C-alpha positions in Angstrom: -0.2 0.1 0.0 1.1 3.5 -0.9 1.9 6.0 2.0 -0.6 8.5 3.2 0.6 12.6 2.3 3.2 13.9 5.1 1.6 17.1 6.9 3.2 19.4 4.5 1.9 18.2 1.3 -0.1 20.1 -1.0 -3.4 18.2 -2.0 -5.8 19.6 -4.6 -9.2 18.5 -4.1 -10.7 17.1 -7.4 -13.9 16.5 -8.9 -14.2 12.9 -10.6 -17.6 12.5 -12.3 -18.1 8.8 -12.4 -16.5 5.3 -12.5 -15.2 5.3 -15.9 -12.9 8.4 -14.8 -12.2 6.5 -11.4 -10.7 3.3 -13.3 -8.7 5.5 -15.8 -7.1 6.9 -12.7 -6.8 3.3 -11.1 -5.4 1.5 -14.2 -4.2 3.9 -16.6 -2.3 6.4 -13.9 -4.0 9.8 -15.1 -6.8 12.5 -14.4 -7.5 15.0 -17.0 -8.6 18.6 -16.2 -9.7 21.0 -18.7 -7.2 23.9 -19.2 -10.2 26.5 -19.1 -11.5 25.6 -16.0 -8.3 24.1 -14.2 -7.0 25.8 -10.8 -4.1 28.4 -10.9 -1.5 25.5 -9.7 -1.8 21.8 -10.9 1.7 21.1 -9.6 0.8 19.4 -6.3 1.6 16.5 -4.3 -1.3 14.6 -4.4 -4.9 14.6 -5.8 -7.6 14.1 -3.5 -11.0 12.8 -5.3 -14.5 14.0 -4.8 -17.1 11.3 -5.5 -20.1 13.0 -7.4 -23.4 11.8 -7.1 -22.8 9.2 -10.3 -21.2 7.3 -7.6 -24.6 6.3 -5.8 -24.3 5.1 -2.6 -20.5 6.3 -2.6 -21.4 9.8 -3.6 -20.5 13.1 -2.0 -17.1 12.2 -0.6 -13.5 11.7 -0.6 -12.6 8.2 -0.4 -9.6 7.9 -2.4 -6.2 9.9 -3.2 -3.3 9.6 -5.3 0.2 10.9 -5.5 0.8 13.2 -8.5 3.9 12.2 -10.5 3.9 15.1 -12.9 1.6 17.1 -15.7 1.3 17.6 -19.1 -0.7 19.7 -22.0 -2.6 17.6 -24.6 -5.4 17.3 -26.0 -8.8 15.4 -25.1 -8.2 13.4 -28.2 -4.9 12.4 -27.4 -6.4 11.2 -24.1 -9.7 9.4 -25.2 -8.8 8.7 -28.5 -12.0 6.5 -28.8 -14.0 9.7 -28.9 -13.2 11.5 -32.0 -16.7 13.6 -32.4 -16.7 14.4 -28.7 -17.6 18.4 -28.9 -14.3 19.1 -26.4 -11.7 17.0 -28.3 -9.7 19.5 -29.4 -9.4 21.5 -26.3 -6.4 21.5 -24.1 -6.1 19.4 -20.8 -4.0 19.1 -17.9 -2.9 15.0 -18.0 -2.3 14.6 -14.4 0.0 11.4 -14.2 -0.8 9.4 -10.9 0.7 7.1 -8.7 -1.4 4.3 -7.3 -4.8 5.1 -5.6 -4.6 4.9 -2.2 -7.9 4.5 -0.1 -8.3 6.5 2.8 -9.1 4.6 6.2 -12.1 6.4 6.6 -14.2 8.4 3.8 -14.2 12.2 4.2 -17.7 13.3 3.7 -19.9 16.2 2.5 -22.2 16.8 4.8 -23.1 20.6 4.0 -21.4 20.7 0.4 -22.4 18.8 -2.7 -21.3 21.2 -5.4 -17.4 21.2 -5.2 -15.0 22.5 -7.8 -11.2 22.3 -7.4 -9.7 23.6 -3.9 -6.5 23.1 -2.1 -5.3 21.9 1.3 -2.8 20.2 3.1 -1.6 16.6 4.1 -2.2 17.7 7.8 -6.0 18.8 7.2 -6.8 15.8 4.9 -5.3 13.2 7.6 -7.7 14.9 10.3 -10.7 15.3 8.4 -14.1 13.7 8.7 -16.2 16.0 6.7 -15.3 18.1 3.2 -15.3 21.3 5.6 -12.9 20.2 7.4 -10.5 20.6 4.6 -10.7 24.2 4.3 -7.5 25.7 5.7 -8.2 28.1 8.4 -7.1 32.0 7.8 -3.6 31.8 9.7 -2.5 29.1 7.3 -3.7 30.2 4.1 -1.0 32.9 3.3 1.5 30.0 4.0 -0.1 27.4 1.8 -0.8 30.3 -1.0 3.1 31.0 -0.5 3.9 27.0 -1.2 1.6 27.0 -4.3 3.5 30.2 -5.7 6.6 29.0 -5.4 5.6 25.5 -7.3 4.1 27.9 -10.0 7.5 29.9 -10.1 9.5 26.7 -10.7 7.7 26.5 -14.0 5.5 23.2 -13.0 2.2 25.4 -13.9 0.7 27.7 -16.1 0.2 31.1 -15.9 2.6 32.3 -12.9 2.7 35.8 -14.3 -1.2 36.0 -13.2 -0.7 35.0 -9.7 -1.0 37.9 -7.2 1.5 39.0 -4.7 1.1 37.8 -1.4 -0.3 40.6 0.0 -4.1 40.2 -0.9 -7.2 40.2 1.7 -8.4 36.9 3.3 -11.9 36.9 1.0 -9.4 37.4 -2.4 -7.1 34.4 -0.8 -10.0 32.3 0.3 -11.3 32.7 -3.6 -7.6 32.1 -5.1 -7.4 28.8 -3.1 -10.8 27.5 -4.2 -12.7 27.9 -1.3 -16.4 28.6 -1.6 -17.1 30.0 1.5 -14.3 32.0 3.2 -13.8 30.9 6.9 -14.2 34.0 9.4 
């Protein structure tokens, strides 16, 4: 079995829309993110997969994570060559290369949130979380998280680094940049 993240690991919570995508991650070792809706930084240590309603009895939870080994820019058609007529076939996607899926000892449940987009957290928060709300990094840690993400982006492992704001941003803006739907007060 693979290792759980260390406390300081950067984790991107990512939506996984169905069993097919979960099987692609498990068997082929990759996950796709459309560039047009991708978070600012994709060079993280782990992905945590938020399972949507399509997972029926296992919906609205994070049950699996995977270490991130790298990423590359490809078209959807390069990823899913059996779908040449798909409307998004020519659009660019990040192909996130993954290590083996790791099942969490206990799933992290979405008690209040159902619609989730990408957001960042840390290994420490992931390891302690019982609910998705527990993954939200508290205000005093957000500057550190944002600085870590900026360093990753500056190292050339992400797109759009010139558009990242300086570290001196107000807490509501920082919450939005980190992908939190509701800023913590």
